[in-house]
C-alpha positions in Angstrom: -15.0 -37.8 71.0 -12.9 -39.7 69.4 -12.1 -40.2 66.0 -10.1 -42.3 63.9 -8.1 -41.7 61.0 -10.2 -43.9 58.9 -13.4 -41.9 59.9 -11.9 -38.7 58.3 -10.3 -40.5 55.1 -12.2 -40.2 52.1 -11.4 -41.5 48.9 -10.6 -38.7 46.7 -9.9 -38.4 42.7 -7.6 -35.4 41.6 -8.0 -35.1 37.5 -4.5 -33.7 36.5 -1.0 -34.8 36.6 0.5 -31.0 36.7 2.2 -29.4 39.3 -1.5 -28.4 40.7 -2.9 -31.7 40.7 0.2 -33.6 42.0 1.0 -31.4 45.0 -3.0 -31.7 45.9 -2.4 -35.5 45.5 0.5 -35.2 47.5 -1.2 -32.8 50.8 -3.9 -35.1 50.9 -2.3 -38.5 50.7 -0.3 -37.2 53.6 -3.5 -36.4 55.4 -4.5 -40.1 54.8 -6.8 -39.9 52.6 -6.9 -42.7 49.7 -5.9 -40.7 46.4 -6.0 -41.7 42.8 -4.7 -39.4 39.9 -6.1 -39.3 36.8 -3.9 -37.7 34.3 -4.2 -38.1 30.5 -0.5 -36.5 29.6 -1.9 -33.6 27.6 0.2 -31.2 29.8 0.5 -27.8 28.5 4.3 -27.6 29.3 5.1 -31.2 27.3 7.2 -29.3 24.9 9.1 -27.2 27.6 12.9 -27.7 28.0 12.8 -26.3 31.6 10.6 -24.2 33.8 11.9 -21.0 36.0 10.7 -19.5 39.4 10.6 -22.4 41.8 13.3 -22.3 44.5 14.9 -25.5 44.6 13.4 -26.5 41.1 14.5 -23.5 38.9 15.5 -24.7 35.4 13.8 -28.0 36.0 12.7 -29.8 33.0 8.9 -30.5 33.6 9.2 -34.1 32.8 11.8 -34.8 35.7 9.3 -32.8 37.9 6.5 -35.1 36.9 8.8 -38.3 37.3 10.0 -37.6 40.6 6.7 -36.3 42.0 4.5 -39.2 40.5 7.5 -41.4 42.3 6.8 -39.7 45.8 3.1 -40.2 45.4 3.7 -44.2 44.8 5.5 -44.0 48.2 2.3 -42.8 49.6 0.0 -45.2 47.9 -1.4 -42.8 45.3 -2.9 -44.5 42.7 -1.6 -43.2 39.1 -4.2 -43.9 36.4 -2.9 -42.7 32.4 -6.6 -41.9 31.3 -8.4 -39.0 29.5 -12.0 -39.0 31.5 -14.9 -39.1 28.8 -17.9 -38.7 30.9 -18.7 -37.5 34.5 -21.9 -37.6 36.9 -22.7 -36.8 40.9 -25.0 -37.6 43.6 -25.1 -35.8 46.6 -22.5 -38.0 48.1 -20.4 -39.0 45.2 -18.7 -38.2 42.0 -18.5 -40.7 40.0 -16.0 -40.2 36.3 -16.0 -42.4 33.1 -12.3 -43.1 31.6 -11.3 -43.8 28.0 -11.3 -47.2 28.6 -14.9 -47.6 29.8 -14.2 -48.0 33.2 -15.5 -46.1 36.1 -14.1 -44.8 39.1 -16.1 -43.1 42.3 -14.9 -40.5 44.9 -16.0 -38.8 47.7 -14.6 -35.5 46.5 -12.7 -34.1 43.3 -10.1 -31.8 42.1 -10.0 -30.6 39.1 -6.8 -29.7 38.0 -7.1 -29.8 34.4 -5.3 -26.7 33.2 -5.1 -24.6 30.0 -3.9 -25.2 27.2 -2.4 -22.3 24.3 -4.4 -21.8 20.6 -0.9 -21.1 18.8 -1.7 -19.2 15.7 -0.7 -21.1 12.7 2.6 -19.7 12.0 5.4 -22.1 10.5 7.8 -23.1 12.9 6.4 -22.0 15.8 4.9 -25.2 17.2 8.6 -26.6 16.8 10.2 -23.9 19.2 7.2 -23.9 21.6 8.8 -24.3 24.8 12.1 -23.8 23.7 12.9 -20.3 21.8 9.1 -19.3 21.8 7.3 -18.7 24.8 4.3 -16.9 26.5 5.6 -16.1 29.9 8.5 -13.3 30.4 8.7 -14.1 34.0 9.2 -17.6 33.3 11.4 -17.4 30.7 12.8 -13.8 30.4 15.9 -13.8 32.2 17.5 -16.3 29.3 16.9 -13.6 26.8 17.7 -10.9 28.9 19.0 -7.8 26.8 18.5 -9.6 23.7 16.7 -9.1 20.2 13.0 -10.6 20.7 9.9 -10.2 18.9 6.4 -10.5 20.6 4.0 -12.4 18.1 0.5 -10.3 18.3 -2.2 -13.4 17.9 -4.5 -11.8 20.6 -5.6 -8.9 22.8 -2.9 -7.5 24.9 0.0 -7.8 22.9 1.2 -4.5 23.3 1.0 -5.1 27.3 3.1 -8.0 26.9 5.9 -6.2 24.8 5.9 -3.4 28.0 6.5 -6.7 30.6 9.2 -8.1 27.8 10.8 -4.5 27.9 11.8 -5.3 31.0 14.5 -8.0 30.5 15.3 -6.3 27.0 15.1 -3.1 24.9 15.1 -4.6 21.5 11.3 -5.4 21.3 9.9 -5.8 18.1 6.0 -6.4 18.0 5.0 -8.4 15.0 1.2 -9.7 13.8 0.7 -13.0 13.4 -0.8 -12.8 9.7 2.3 -11.0 9.2 4.7 -13.9 9.9 5.7 -16.4 7.1 8.1 -18.5 9.7 10.5 -18.7 12.3 13.6 -19.4 11.4 16.7 -21.4 13.1 18.7 -24.0 13.7 16.6 -27.1 15.0 14.6 -25.7 17.9 16.7 -22.2 18.3 15.6 -18.7 16.8 17.5 -16.6 14.7 15.2 -14.5 12.9 11.6 -14.0 11.6 10.7 -13.8 8.1 7.7 -11.7 7.1 5.5 -12.2 4.2 6.3 -8.9 2.5 10.2 -10.4 2.5 11.7 -8.6 5.3 13.1 -10.4 8.3 13.7 -9.1 12.2 16.5 -10.9 14.0 15.5 -12.4 17.3 16.9 -14.9 19.9 13.0 -15.7 21.1 9.4 -14.9 20.6 7.0 -14.1 23.3 4.0 -15.2 22.0 0.3 -13.5 22.6 -2.5 -15.9 21.8 -5.5 -17.6 23.4 -5.5 -19.6 26.4 -8.3 -21.6 26.8 -9.2 -23.1 30.2 -10.1 -26.6 30.1 -13.1 -26.9 31.9 -15.4 -29.5 30.2 -15.4 -32.4 33.3 -16.3 -28.8 35.7 -19.3 -27.8 33.1 -20.2 -31.5 33.0 -20.7 -31.8 36.8 -22.5 -28.3 36.8 -19.8 -26.3 38.2 -20.3 -22.2 37.1 -17.8 -21.2 35.1 -16.9 -17.9 33.5 -17.5 -16.0 30.2 -14.2 -17.5 29.1 -14.6 -20.6 30.9 -12.5 -20.2 33.5 -13.8 -22.5 37.2 -15.4 -19.7 39.5 -14.0 -20.8 42.9 -13.6 -19.5 46.6 -10.2 -18.6 47.6 -9.5 -22.5 49.0 -10.7 -23.6 45.5 -14.2 -24.2 46.4 -16.9 -24.8 43.4 -20.4 -24.4 42.7 -20.5 -27.9 43.5 -20.5 -29.3 47.2 -18.1 -32.2 46.0 -15.6 -30.7 43.8 -13.0 -28.2 44.4 -10.2 -26.8 41.6 -6.6 -25.9 41.5 -4.2 -24.5 39.2 -4.7 -22.6 35.8 -8.4 -23.9 35.5 -9.4 -21.3 38.2 -7.0 -18.6 37.3 -8.1 -16.2 34.6 -6.5 -13.3 33.4 -4.9 -11.4 35.0 -4.0 -14.2 37.4 -0.4 -15.2 36.5 0.2 -19.1 35.4 3.0 -20.7 37.1 4.0 -23.7 38.1 5.2 -22.5 41.8 1.4 -20.6 41.8 -0.1 -23.8 40.5 1.3 -26.0 43.2 0.3 -23.4 46.1 -3.3 -23.6 44.7 -3.3 -27.7 44.7 -1.9 -27.4 48.3 -4.4 -24.7 49.1 -7.1 -26.9 47.6 -6.5 -30.1 49.5 -6.0 -28.6 52.8 -9.7 -27.0 52.4 -10.8 -30.7 51.7 -9.3 -32.2 54.6 -11.1 -29.6 56.5 -14.5 -30.3 55.0 -14.0 -33.8 55.7 -13.0 -33.2 59.4 -15.8 -30.9 59.6 -18.0 -33.4 58.3 -16.8 -36.1 60.8 -17.3 -33.8 63.6 -20.8 -33.4 62.8 -21.7 -37.0 62.0 -20.0 -38.2 65.5 -22.4 -35.3 67.1 -25.2 -36.3 64.9 -24.8 -39.9 66.4 -24.9 -38.7 69.8 -27.4 -36.3 69.9 -30.6 -35.8 67.6 -30.2 -32.2 67.5 -27.5 -31.0 64.7 -25.2 -28.4 65.0 -25.9 -25.6 63.1 -24.3 -22.4 62.4 -21.3 -24.0 60.2 -20.2 -22.4 57.1 -17.8 -25.2 56.2 -18.6 -27.1 53.5 -19.8 -30.6 53.7 -18.7 -33.6 51.6 
């Protein structure tokens, strides 16, 4: 049986320009698929100075990481469209997404790598320091503040557990309720202390915030993908959703206690991309066999596209 690359290749849309989406697009493009990335540029780490824990990319600025990755994708012919998705629908064979300018793009399969967003408490000075001296993940930013005084801001259940984690890097940890804080204070984006509403101050070189994290799963919902009670997309280990043409990758499918890190999101994107390619290959084989014999294969558990 002879199958060409053209027979296997498909038009695949990746929604999301973070580590998961970029990696999925790269792996799919290298597998000779025609790939379009839709990136609305509302990245969770948009204000972060640098990320950590990614070998060879430790302490890289997220904007630099994305710029380098987009240049790589362009070398493989990947189309990049900076737009939000305003509507979506699907048939048995195609997913159609409407963009903010009213145009529409269609694909044989979709990767949803739309991520999550943090619902930060309304504390003066917090937004200006987010990703610079205020963080959510000690595995990402604890090392830089080892043995320094830090505060854990309690704005959601789990703050005490976060404080226990932070104490692995420093014993100088104070837990403060977000409602008790008047302001984060320091020069520019640095932090020197926290001012409380009762007039007291707490010395702190950094703040770790436990706040609600909300998955950006509206597209998944509109396509009929199953989500859990918190809105995270329910998938198999390879990112397959309940919709046969839709996969999810990255934080949008990783509910607590699963960690959120750039390196994990990238791995998730690769995992979904490989699963999609296998599904295309499986469908190509079945189509070829069906064209030769009227008796279709049976017993396959691979997903069709």
